[in-house]
Steps between C-alpha positions, in 0.01 A plus 500: 500500500552492131865542396403793283404688819817413688657839440363839608641675190331505162682344207695742279384596139135425595580123495237263645535137587348256248653207683602578854855404617597314809621842629598849381639826624595841377798678646574823336499417123583128560207267442574164649275209399517143623338228273355199671648153434436340169339793326548597140365700196542267206297309238671174398583505123450126476165428664363853579499454877457844648666623822384849624557493861827712516486819706377757246421877527381694206416861394374675187779659298476841326334530156732461207864410536647437855789337696488297816828451677646388837811363660435151612680306780399141574570269788556195293442166668351264240485439131305759310463728799457850345400862519343638183327776311178403316269638234159325482206532264306196625567149618591396152721793401778620734878519526756518788862597522671331796818500706500128565699198626558213262497141639884497504496800744598752236313832518400649163255700289209293386181606308162347421258605235157338525253486216276211616816302604824628634826544294779539744870585426823558682682819408828500700655409833542777763768544764367806668274477807255765373380539140303770323206378291285703263191456274443753225193542286538659159176489304394131489851377573655414839865485578677340799838640617731431790781700650765464773521873573170654373687689229627253252211273378508168310207379285354170627221468238229690308158366444125568445246359734240456235206612721262788451394724781689653796786346700609514855856504626679416829711271699517126563684282750503118463634182645387218279672205665640666813382588849453871426690786358549862606565772237565873535411753240648852537502801267167373377370743234236507235546794257326613173819487313598338161782274423726678257735223411415135512824326522701727742186569706551878523 
């Protein structure tokens, strides 16, 4: 049986699997996704090698401005294990905001913006076991924010994708060098709301 059919419940927010996970389940509002071993979503900035086998589910956002948010908890086991939110126009233009483990074992906020090749950055280390992530679209601009409590938000980065046409948004779980990774997304919401203040995220 395909892993995307391993749960009897439909995915929330109209999400559909683009790349099926090793396993997934929905318990109340908690979506648990297990990425298979050595899976990633990344395009190497040096040689352009593309990885697009991470567990990925996408849906169409509302027209105009919108915000996608979730609280993410990750069972870290290997370097670069992560749960993430993603916005994707096509294979050449996409971005993800991750709760991710660095090679030294430190958990933190990472982000990747891809326009042909990926530009990745580390925002800050994190000591909590669950972290809120949010993507906001305002006109042609996107903003990434993180929060420990879902109330006070910190700007991670703002950017433009540089692609025409519609985008899709959703969740990603990855385990680039490990034996698999389980991430839980709860409080997942996609709303037609605008970001009023860039830097404090309110």
